[in-house]
C-alpha positions in Angstrom: 18.9 -40.6 -8.6 17.3 -39.0 -11.9 19.9 -40.2 -14.9 18.4 -37.5 -17.7 16.0 -35.2 -18.1 13.5 -35.5 -21.7 10.9 -32.6 -22.4 10.8 -29.4 -24.2 13.2 -26.7 -23.4 11.1 -24.0 -22.1 13.2 -21.6 -21.0 17.3 -20.6 -20.7 18.9 -18.6 -18.5 22.5 -17.5 -17.8 22.5 -20.3 -14.5 20.7 -23.0 -16.6 17.1 -24.2 -17.6 13.5 -25.6 -17.4 12.9 -28.7 -19.1 8.9 -29.5 -19.3 8.8 -32.8 -18.7 5.5 -34.1 -19.0 4.0 -30.6 -17.2 6.2 -30.7 -14.7 9.2 -27.8 -14.9 12.6 -29.3 -14.3 15.4 -26.6 -13.2 18.9 -27.5 -13.8 21.9 -26.0 -13.6 23.7 -26.4 -16.7 26.9 -26.6 -17.6 28.0 -23.9 -20.7 27.7 -26.6 -23.5 24.8 -28.1 -22.4 22.3 -26.5 -24.5 24.6 -24.9 -27.2 22.6 -24.2 -30.5 19.0 -25.6 -28.6 16.0 -22.5 -28.2 13.1 -22.7 -26.7 10.2 -25.0 -27.7 13.2 -27.6 -28.9 13.2 -31.6 -27.1 16.2 -31.9 -25.5 17.6 -34.9 -23.4 19.9 -33.9 -21.0 22.0 -36.4 -18.4 21.4 -34.7 -14.9 23.2 -35.5 -11.5 21.3 -34.8 -9.1 23.1 -33.5 -5.6 20.7 -33.8 -2.6 21.7 -31.3 0.4 20.3 -30.9 3.7 18.5 -28.0 2.8 18.1 -28.5 -0.9 18.2 -30.7 -4.0 19.8 -29.7 -7.1 19.7 -31.1 -10.8 22.9 -30.6 -12.7 22.5 -30.9 -16.3 25.8 -32.0 -19.1 26.2 -31.3 -22.8 27.2 -35.7 -22.8 27.7 -38.4 -20.3 31.7 -37.4 -20.6 30.9 -34.3 -18.9 28.8 -35.9 -16.7 31.6 -38.3 -15.5 33.6 -35.3 -15.4 31.7 -33.6 -13.1 31.5 -36.6 -10.8 35.1 -37.2 -10.6 36.2 -33.5 -9.9 34.1 -33.6 -6.9 36.2 -36.6 -5.6 38.5 -34.1 -4.8 38.5 -32.4 -1.5 37.4 -28.8 -1.7 35.6 -29.2 -5.1 31.6 -29.0 -4.6 29.2 -29.8 -7.2 29.1 -25.8 -8.1 32.7 -25.6 -8.6 32.9 -28.3 -10.3 30.2 -27.5 -13.0 32.4 -24.0 -13.1 35.4 -25.6 -13.7 33.7 -27.8 -16.8 31.6 -24.3 -18.4 34.8 -22.3 -18.5 37.6 -25.2 -19.6 35.3 -27.4 -21.2 35.7 -31.5 -20.6 39.0 -32.1 -23.1 40.9 -29.4 -21.9 40.2 -29.6 -18.3 41.6 -33.5 -18.9 44.8 -32.5 -20.8 45.6 -29.6 -18.1 45.1 -32.2 -15.1 47.2 -34.7 -17.2 49.8 -32.1 -18.3 49.9 -30.7 -14.5 49.2 -27.1 -16.2 48.3 -25.0 -13.2 48.0 -21.8 -15.2 45.1 -23.1 -17.4 43.4 -24.4 -14.1 44.2 -21.0 -12.4 42.1 -19.2 -14.7 39.3 -20.6 -13.7 37.7 -18.5 -11.2 37.9 -19.4 -7.7 40.7 -22.2 -8.3 43.7 -20.8 -6.9 47.2 -22.1 -7.4 46.5 -24.8 -4.4 43.2 -25.8 -5.9 45.1 -26.4 -8.8 47.8 -28.2 -7.4 45.0 -30.2 -5.5 43.8 -31.3 -8.8 46.5 -32.4 -10.4 47.7 -34.3 -7.4 44.6 -36.0 -6.8 43.3 -36.8 -10.3 46.1 -36.5 -12.5 46.7 -40.7 -12.4 42.8 -41.1 -12.6 42.6 -39.2 -15.8 46.0 -40.8 -17.2 48.0 -39.3 -19.6 47.2 -36.3 -22.2 43.5 -36.8 -24.6 44.8 -36.3 -28.4 43.0 -38.7 -30.6 45.9 -41.1 -31.0 44.9 -44.4 -32.5 44.3 -46.2 -28.6 42.6 -43.0 -27.0 40.6 -42.7 -31.0 39.1 -46.2 -30.3 38.4 -45.7 -26.3 36.6 -42.8 -27.8 34.2 -45.0 -29.8 34.4 -47.9 -27.3 32.9 -45.2 -24.6 30.3 -43.6 -27.4 28.8 -47.3 -27.7 28.5 -47.8 -24.0 26.7 -44.8 -23.8 24.5 -46.3 -26.2 23.7 -49.4 -24.2 26.2 -52.4 -25.2 28.6 -53.7 -22.5 32.4 -52.9 -22.6 33.2 -56.1 -24.0 31.0 -56.3 -27.3 31.5 -52.8 -27.3 35.6 -53.2 -27.6 35.2 -56.1 -29.3 33.5 -54.1 -32.3 36.0 -51.2 -32.0 39.1 -53.6 -32.9 37.3 -55.1 -35.9 36.3 -51.2 -37.4 39.3 -49.7 -39.3 40.9 -46.3 -38.2 39.0 -43.7 -40.2 41.2 -40.8 -42.1 39.8 -38.3 -39.9 40.1 -39.5 -35.9 38.2 -36.3 -34.4 35.2 -37.4 -36.5 33.8 -40.6 -34.9 30.3 -40.6 -36.5 31.3 -43.3 -39.0 33.2 -45.5 -37.3 30.3 -45.7 -34.9 28.0 -46.2 -37.5 30.5 -49.5 -38.7 30.1 -50.4 -34.9 26.4 -50.5 -34.7 26.7 -52.8 -37.8 29.1 -55.2 -36.5 27.4 -55.4 -33.2 24.0 -55.7 -35.1 25.1 -58.8 -36.9 26.8 -60.6 -33.7 23.2 -60.0 -31.8 
């Protein structure tokens, strides 16, 4: 319903934030990383998911679309609701959580308050095939990260994949910024 909220950050609390969007204060429950480094008065754009229940509507905010997608994926597991999904992302972080599920790391998952051994096993069982192998920046996952970033910027997946194949693997694969710039130049020339 509401894909993102863009406006002035007017309040930050332990549970989330309030963003002034054209004179309307939007209350967001956010992940721990969603507003990292931000302060009251900053202009922000926060990816969001609106959860509508019988008795209330809640807007959840995230650091990026990757966290948002993980939030939606976690809720496909039986027994995991929006608050538990947000808690998992906030405590572990999206990357560490993906790795824990892919590596069947029950110990890491049970370190999250509210997740017991059975809950951790359910997460691994139901999401293991959806998350795939552990994410470390191998050449293929580096390219996949680049493709995901380009799709997030509005390019279609086919064009993004073609551009990503033309970009040379950088020396430091953890830094996608130079590769992203190169891919955007390629895509702009092909328009």
